Each structure stands twice: as C-alpha cells, then as structure tokens.
C-alpha positions in Angstrom: -3.5 -6.4 -51.5 -0.3 -7.0 -49.8 1.2 -7.2 -53.5 -1.0 -3.9 -54.3 0.2 -2.3 -51.7 3.9 -2.8 -52.6 3.5 -1.7 -56.1 2.1 1.2 -54.7 5.0 2.0 -52.3 7.3 1.6 -55.6 5.9 4.3 -57.1 7.0 8.2 -57.7 5.0 11.1 -57.8 5.4 12.8 -61.5 7.9 15.4 -61.3 5.7 17.8 -63.1 4.0 20.5 -60.7 0.3 19.9 -59.9 0.5 16.4 -60.9 0.3 13.9 -57.8 0.2 10.6 -60.2 2.2 7.8 -58.7 3.6 5.9 -61.4 6.4 3.2 -62.2 9.9 4.8 -63.6 8.9 2.7 -66.7 5.5 4.3 -67.2 7.2 8.0 -67.0 7.3 8.8 -70.8 3.8 7.5 -71.1 2.1 9.4 -68.7 3.8 12.3 -69.8 2.7 11.9 -73.2 -0.5 10.8 -72.8 -1.2 13.9 -69.8 0.9 16.4 -70.7 2.2 16.5 -74.2 -1.0 18.6 -75.6 -2.3 21.8 -74.6 -4.7 21.3 -71.6 -7.3 24.0 -69.9 -5.0 26.9 -68.1 -1.8 26.1 -69.9 -0.4 27.9 -72.4 1.2 25.2 -74.0 1.6 21.5 -74.0 5.0 19.6 -73.1 8.1 20.1 -75.4 9.6 17.5 -76.4 12.6 16.4 -78.7 14.8 12.9 -79.0 18.5 13.9 -78.8 21.9 11.9 -78.9 24.8 11.7 -77.0 26.7 15.4 -77.0 23.9 17.4 -79.4 22.8 20.9 -78.0 19.4 21.8 -77.3 19.1 25.3 -77.1 15.8 26.3 -74.5 14.2 29.9 -74.0 14.6 30.9 -70.7 12.8 34.3 -69.2 13.2 34.1 -65.3 10.7 36.9 -64.6 8.2 34.6 -66.2 8.7 31.6 -63.9 5.8 31.1 -61.2 7.6 31.6 -57.8 8.1 28.8 -55.9 6.9 26.2 -58.4 9.1 23.6 -60.5 8.7 24.4 -64.5 9.8 21.8 -66.6 11.4 23.5 -70.0 11.5 20.5 -72.0 11.3 16.8 -72.1 14.3 15.3 -73.8 14.3 11.4 -74.8 17.9 10.5 -75.0 18.9 7.6 -77.1 21.8 6.7 -75.0 25.5 5.6 -75.5 25.6 2.2 -76.4 25.4 1.3 -72.6 23.4 -1.6 -72.2 20.9 -2.3 -69.0 21.4 1.9 -67.9 18.0 2.1 -66.9 14.2 0.4 -67.4 12.7 0.7 -71.2 9.9 2.9 -71.3 6.7 1.1 -71.7 2.9 1.1 -73.0 3.7 3.7 -75.2 1.5 4.6 -78.0 2.4 3.4 -81.4 3.8 6.2 -82.8 6.1 6.6 -80.2 7.1 2.9 -79.6 10.6 4.3 -80.9 11.3 5.7 -77.8 10.8 2.6 -75.8 15.0 2.3 -75.0 15.6 6.2 -74.8 16.1 7.9 -71.4 13.4 10.4 -70.9 15.0 13.5 -69.5 13.1 16.9 -67.7 14.7 19.8 -67.9 13.7 21.8 -64.6 14.1 25.2 -62.8 12.7 26.4 -60.2 12.5 30.4 -58.9 12.9 30.8 -55.3 12.2 34.1 -53.2 15.0 35.3 -51.0 12.5 34.9 -47.9 11.8 31.3 -48.3 16.3 30.8 -47.6 17.2 30.1 -44.5 18.1 33.3 -42.3 21.4 32.0 -41.5 22.3 31.9 -45.2 24.8 34.4 -46.6 23.0 35.4 -49.1 20.8 37.8 -47.5 23.8 40.0 -47.3 23.3 41.0 -50.8 19.7 42.3 -50.2 19.8 43.6 -54.0 19.4 39.9 -55.0 15.4 39.2 -54.8 15.4 35.6 -56.3 17.8 32.2 -56.5 17.3 30.1 -59.3 17.8 26.0 -59.5 18.1 23.9 -62.3 18.6 20.1 -62.8 17.7 17.4 -64.9 15.1 14.5 -63.8 14.8 11.5 -65.1 14.1 7.5 -64.4 16.8 5.8 -62.0 19.9 5.0 -63.6 21.8 1.9 -63.2 25.4 4.3 -63.2 25.7 8.1 -63.5 25.0 10.2 -66.8 26.5 13.4 -67.0 25.3 16.7 -68.7 26.4 20.0 -69.7 24.6 23.0 -69.0 25.6 26.4 -70.3 23.8 29.7 -70.5 23.8 31.9 -73.7 22.7 35.6 -74.5 20.2 36.8 -77.2 23.3 36.7 -79.1 25.2 33.3 -78.6 27.7 34.0 -76.6 28.2 32.2 -73.5 28.6 33.2 -70.3 28.7 29.9 -68.3 29.4 26.2 -69.0 28.9 23.7 -66.1 28.5 19.8 -66.0 26.3 18.2 -64.0 24.6 14.5 -63.0 21.0 13.5 -63.9 19.0 13.0 -60.7 16.8 10.4 -60.1 12.9 12.1 -60.4 11.8 10.3 -57.3 14.5 11.6 -54.6 13.2 14.2 -52.4 15.6 18.0 -53.4 17.5 18.1 -50.8 17.3 22.1 -50.0 20.7 22.4 -48.1 22.8 20.7 -51.1 21.9 22.4 -53.8 22.1 26.2 -51.5 25.4 25.5 -50.4 26.4 23.7 -53.9 27.8 20.6 -52.7 25.4 18.6 -54.8 26.6 17.5 -58.3 22.9 17.4 -59.4 22.0 21.4 -59.4 23.1 24.2 -60.7 22.6 27.4 -58.8 22.5 30.9 -59.3 21.0 34.5 -57.9 19.1 36.7 -59.7 22.2 38.7 -60.1 24.5 36.4 -61.3 21.9 35.6 -63.8 21.2 39.3 -65.2 25.3 39.8 -65.5 25.8 36.6 -67.6 23.2 36.8 -70.2 19.6 38.4 -68.9 19.9 42.2 -68.4 16.7 44.2 -68.9 14.6 41.2 -69.1 15.5 40.4 -72.2 15.9 37.0 -71.5 18.6 33.9 -72.5 18.8 30.5 -73.5 19.5 27.4 -71.6 22.1 25.1 -73.5 21.6 21.0 -72.5 23.9 18.4 -74.0 23.5 15.4 -72.8 27.1 13.8 -72.7 26.4 10.2 -71.3 28.1 7.9 -68.7 32.0 8.7 -68.2 34.3 5.9 -68.8 
C-alpha cells in the first residue's frame, strides 16, 4: 500500500483541459495518443501531432476569438527528436507499435490561455486601459528535463510577415502555473500579450494569425 501511495504521489495530472488522469512523465505520450489524439464526442478535432527536429519551424493557426476564456488550449503536440543530448529526459514508455519510433522523443505541448480582465488582480496596471479585454498567455509544456530546453515563439500575420519573435524555455507540465510571474513578465516560460498587442501585430479584423514554434534545444 505504501509503494502504491508513493507511485501515485509521483504522478502528475494530464496538462490538457478537463482531463484529470494522473500519469508518470514517461507515460505522457502514450496517454495523449490513446486518449486525446483521435476525435472524441464534444471535441471538433483530435489533438494535432507532428515530429520535429531541432531548428525546424512549425506554423500553427491561431484564432484568438475562438479560444474558450479561462481554459488551457493545446494548439499542437510536437515530438522533438532532441539534439543529441543523452539522458535529457525519461524515455516515453508503453507506446503502441506504430509509435515506437517516438520512444526517445520529448513530447512538447504548445499551450495558450485566454484570460478576461476581471480575472486579473485589481492592482494590476493593465487595468488602466479599459479598451483591452483579454490577456493571452502562451507556453510550451513537456515532461521534466535534466537541463533547460529553449524554443523560439513568433507571430506572423496572414501574409506571413513576422511581428514578434522571442525565446522561452520549455516548462515542466507538472509545475503549477505561477500567475504573478507570467503577469509581470518575470518568468522565462511564458509569453504574455494583451489583446491590443495581438491585434496590432497580426490579428486585425479578427482575421487570425499564425504562431511560429521552433525548438532550439539545450543551450551550449
């Protein structure tokens, strides 16, 4: 009984919204494949997934007005092949035969949350502009790694003109979100934008934009 309790304590809740399954970091990918990859009732599409190398660019469509307020959304699951770093993370276990080639890959979830202004602390200076209604927070969630892994996030308009590119670190999906850190921009894991910033860069007239994601790897 004690061993079972210890194993349960070491497990983490699935990072996807409305899923409370607890799992080991080595079983994140098999859980996502078996439970979230295919179309399910009440969901318009299954989880998008692709395999990427270091430096490879992924463009993901982003329609801010379609995001459910206050809910974590996963735009894509990127299976990063790594950059030759040994023992960077635990191998992914129990994968179906057709996915065994991903055992040594690191599953990276591209996440975004849309937060209404009333949810922000009343002392925040962001309340000074009453024309901005939402805050958008983006981050990359993955199993724990022994060394930090960096990635580049960028925004492109429908003509693929880039408005912003920043570097961020992958975030352990087991770590609780620290509201004050991403609100104040004091954390390397989050990219935080106001609604007006997003509109000015690439989402005018609610036309949407593209999120660019490039996993760079472990810094030298």
